[in-house]
C-alpha positions in Angstrom: -0.3 0.0 -0.1 1.6 3.2 -0.8 2.1 5.6 2.0 -0.5 8.6 2.1 0.8 12.0 1.6 1.0 14.5 4.4 -1.9 16.6 3.2 -3.7 13.2 2.9 -3.4 12.4 6.8 -3.5 16.4 8.0 -7.4 16.7 5.6 -8.6 13.1 7.3 -7.7 14.5 11.1 -9.0 17.8 11.0 -12.3 16.4 9.9 -12.0 13.9 12.8 -11.7 17.0 14.9 -14.3 19.0 13.3 -17.0 15.7 13.3 -16.2 15.4 17.3 -16.5 19.0 17.8 -20.0 18.7 16.1 -20.9 15.9 18.2 -19.8 17.6 21.5 -19.7 21.1 21.3 -19.7 21.9 24.5 -17.4 18.6 26.1 -13.8 19.5 25.3 -12.6 16.4 27.5 -14.9 14.0 25.5 -14.1 15.5 21.9 -10.2 14.8 23.3 -10.8 11.7 24.6 -13.0 10.5 21.3 -10.1 11.7 19.2 -7.8 9.7 20.7 -9.9 6.6 21.0 -10.3 7.1 17.3 -6.9 7.3 16.4 -6.1 4.5 19.0 -8.5 2.2 17.1 -6.8 3.1 13.8 -3.1 2.6 14.7 -3.9 -0.7 16.1 -5.6 -1.6 13.0 -2.6 -0.6 10.8 -4.9 2.9 9.5 -1.6 4.2 7.3 -3.2 8.0 8.2 -3.2 6.9 12.1 0.5 5.3 11.7 1.5 8.6 10.0 0.0 11.0 12.8 1.2 9.1 15.7 4.4 9.2 14.2 4.4 12.6 13.8 2.7 13.7 17.3 5.9 11.5 18.8 8.7 12.4 16.9 9.4 8.4 16.8 8.8 6.0 13.9 6.1 3.9 14.5 7.4 0.5 12.6 
């Protein structure tokens, strides 16, 4: 599977953030929990966007 372009990953994360903001407009803690859970689940499942995001966020390789 080809690597995702950083723009694709950034757009995916922005969309996820927007959806959680719509679902939990007054609850920042819930937004962060849902975002983190979604990224964690996608990372465990090997989703390229999540692996790229975790690598960028932590500054470490996910390999």
